[in-house]
BADO-229245 format. One record per residue (C-alpha): x, y, z; residue in three letters. Coordinates in pm, whole numbers, padded with zeros to 5 digits, always signed. Example, Ala and Ser with C-alpha at 12.3 -4.5 7.8 and 13.67 -1.06 7.14 Angstrom:
+01230-00450+00780ALA/+01367-00106+00714SER/
// end
This chain:
+11603+08014+06543MET/+11864+08050+06823LEU/+11893+08398+06810LEU/+11504+08477+06776ARG/+11461+08289+07107THR/+11721+08478+07277LEU/+11565+08800+07142ALA/+11209+08682+07288ILE/+11357+08572+07623PHE/+11550+08926+07685PHE/+11257+09097+07591LEU/+11043+08902+07824THR/+11279+08969+08076ALA/+11316+09348+08028SER/+10928+09369+08069ALA/+10918+09150+08383ALA/+11147+09414+08524PHE/+11029+09725+08356ALA/+11056+10043+08551GLN/+10843+10072+08923LYS/+10758+10348+09142ILE/+10705+10269+09492TYR/+10521+10536+09710SER/+10688+10555+10034TYR/+10502+10614+10394ASN/+10262+10705+10122ASP/+10009+10772+10426TYR/+10218+11032+10553ALA/+10159+11279+10229LYS/+09911+11549+10201PRO/+09671+11335+10036ARG/+09725+10964+10114PRO/+09657+10716+09831PHE/+09517+10988+09581VAL/+09824+11140+09441GLU/+10016+10802+09435ALA/+09722+10689+09218TYR/+09699+10954+08989GLU/+10047+10918+08919GLN/+10010+10543+08844ARG/+10257+10470+09108ALA/+10340+10054+09100ASP/+10357+09993+09460PHE/+10165+10189+09768ILE/+10292+10152+10145GLU/+10123+10249+10434ALA/+10249+10147+10825ASP/+09978+09970+11020ILE/+09924+09922+11383TRP/+09645+09741+11590LEU/+09445+09925+11803GLN/+09147+09810+11963ASP/+09105+09581+11732GLY/+09105+09779+11411LYS/+09424+09818+11172LEU/+09487+10191+11164VAL/+09752+10374+10972VAL/+10066+10530+11148SER/+10443+10575+11126GLN/+10495+10560+11527ASP/+10274+10397+11819LYS/+09950+10559+11654PRO/+09729+10810+11852GLN/+09378+10745+11956ALA/+09228+10963+11620ASN/+09433+10755+11402ALA/+09305+10667+11085PRO/+09202+10312+10947THR/+09366+10110+10684LEU/+08992+10067+10580ASP/+08920+10446+10535SER/+09239+10533+10386LEU/+09288+10253+10163TYR/+09039+09934+10112ILE/+08714+10116+10071LYS/+08870+10371+09814PRO/+09001+10082+09649ILE/+08717+09884+09676ALA/+08485+10220+09538LYS/+08773+10236+09220LEU/+08674+09866+09141PHE/+08303+09937+09185GLN/+08353+10250+08949GLN/+08566+10068+08644ASN/+08390+09769+08623LYS/+08642+09478+08873ASP/+08934+09682+08755LYS/+09113+09969+08958PRO/+09140+10213+08652SER/+08976+10310+08327PRO/+09376+10244+08198ASP/+09342+09910+08055ARG/+09714+09769+08171ASP/+09697+09943+08510TYR/+09718+09791+08839THR/+09910+09817+09143PHE/+10060+09688+09522SER/+09941+09787+09848LEU/+10220+09754+10080VAL/+10143+09712+10431VAL/+10418+09754+10642ASP/+10349+09566+10963VAL/+10437+09689+11295LYS/+10261+09511+11558ASP/+10282+09136+11600ASN/+10228+08993+11226PRO/+10017+08692+11424ALA/+09756+08916+11549ASP/+09747+09190+11225VAL/+09772+08906+10960LEU/+09434+08779+11044PRO/+09236+09098+11061LYS/+09401+09173+10770LEU/+09262+08873+10589LEU/+08942+08928+10708THR/+08903+09306+10557LEU/+09067+09185+10255LEU/+08807+08870+10206GLN/+08523+09113+10242GLU/+08616+09231+09886ASN/+08793+08936+09716LEU/+08731+09060+09364MET/+08963+09359+09454CYS/+09234+09201+09624PHE/+09255+08837+09493ASN/+09490+08810+09183ARG/+09415+08443+09121SER/+09096+08534+09061ALA/+09095+08857+08920ASN/+09431+08950+08726ALA/+09363+09304+08782LYS/+09327+09323+09177ALA/+09537+09469+09392VAL/+09819+09297+09519GLN/+09873+09304+09911VAL/+10214+09267+10020ILE/+10290+09212+10349ILE/+10680+09409+10488SER/+10793+09541+10804GLY/+10741+09278+11069ASN/+10681+08982+10855ARG/+10581+08647+10990PRO/+10851+08332+10999LYS/+10909+08212+10606VAL/+10797+07909+10660ASP/+10452+08028+10726THR/+10444+08219+10400TYR/+10203+07943+10263LEU/+09973+07967+10565ASP/+09848+08337+10455TYR/+09604+08318+10129PRO/+09602+08591+09878ILE/+09904+08749+10076LEU/+10230+08781+09928GLN/+10571+08897+10122PHE/+10873+09176+10075ASP/+11158+08978+10076GLY/+11492+09025+10188ARG/+11842+08914+10043PRO/+11991+08721+10314SER/+11659+08528+10377GLU/+11663+08169+10170VAL/+11353+08033+10008TYR/+11221+07652+09873ASP/+11103+07729+09531GLN/+10719+07686+09666GLU/+10784+07966+09924THR/+10963+08184+09637LEU/+10652+08254+09429ARG/+10475+08447+09743ARG/+10775+08675+09731VAL/+10658+08954+09525ALA/+11019+09188+09576LEU/+11371+09179+09710ILE/+11385+09465+09939SER/+11680+09595+10156ASP/+11897+09907+10293ASN/+12098+10095+10072PHE/+12296+10236+10317ARG/+12419+09852+10415SER/+12612+09898+10077TYR/+12687+10258+10026SER/+12658+10599+10196ARG/+12652+10787+09870TRP/+12413+11132+09914ASP/+12348+11142+09577GLY/+12582+11409+09474THR/+12815+11289+09140GLY/+12815+10891+09073ASP/+12846+10596+09295ILE/+13182+10473+09397SER/+13273+10179+09183ASP/+13349+09986+09519GLU/+12949+10019+09622ASP/+12846+10002+09277ARG/+12997+09672+09295ASP/+12816+09598+09605LYS/+12492+09655+09460LEU/+12544+09538+09175LYS/+12589+09159+09331ARG/+12268+09186+09589VAL/+12066+09291+09231ILE/+12225+09019+09075LYS/+12127+08778+09303ARG/+11759+08898+09333ALA/+11727+08869+08951HIS/+11866+08504+08924SER/+11529+08449+09148ASP/+11320+08609+08882SER/+11258+08892+09165LYS/+11283+09295+09128PRO/+11451+09475+09359ILE/+11383+09770+09557ARG/+11625+09970+09765PHE/+11493+10179+10095TRP/+11720+10521+10227ALA/+11830+10546+09862ILE/+11882+10923+09797PRO/+11571+11088+09748ASP/+11668+11346+09425VAL/+11669+11307+09037PRO/+12009+11182+09055ASN/+11989+10937+09328GLY/+11710+10769+09130TRP/+11861+10788+08766LYS/+12203+10620+08937GLN/+12016+10347+09106VAL/+11804+10264+08779LYS/+12125+10255+08593LYS/+12263+09990+08800LEU/+11911+09786+08768GLY/+11704+09866+09035VAL/+11400+09791+08973ASP/+11187+09947+09206ILE/+11264+10326+09285ILE/+11181+10417+09622ASN/+11049+10729+09693THR/+10861+11014+09885ASP/+10855+11230+09586ASN/+10632+11026+09326VAL/+10503+11316+09082ALA/+10881+11428+09055GLU/+11015+11050+09044ALA/+10770+10991+08763VAL/+10880+11264+08558LYS/+11234+11210+08582ALA/+11254+10881+08491ILE/+10950+10744+08290ARG/
// end
């Protein structure tokens, strides 16, 4: 009985941290949203600013003609849900998270974002629809002790932050800069010293039952495979199709 219980535990833990793909700076790609969706990426990222009362998508301070979050992501997602009977895809098990990397003051941006999402709650509220797209706030996030003030949103956590149990439930993943732990360039193997540093922070995230992502990893096949071996759950990449082929 004990062996059976342990087997179920490890299978459940493995499923919880199944390998994920994160489409980094997705909005900057030749086909924003579309390619990541076609490749069944698990996380799709857009950097947003507040410009003339609208949320616009841009890495740097936006120009006058910057596309809106609504046109690049919200409306296309809502259209998919209409086409697929309140699901984002005809694939029974597929859904994804939209990671909104806030570049402006979150106190100004998040109310605007919530207004947009509330117009399409069946698409963005997982408490009402298990297949809804989860919106995760990254970049300039509000103070940790205010996370509970933002319904339907989850947040991109950091290893250095401390959360109480209620707030921890609003943290979707833990992210950090790979370069804070290693200068490895993707050639050969990660050094034992760097591997140990990375394993410690990975273990800490997993002890809180959270998947972990590093940005600024070497964005090449050997880089993806090496960090996967370490236990990194979410592969951060600018090359979604190639990463999917290499590690899935």
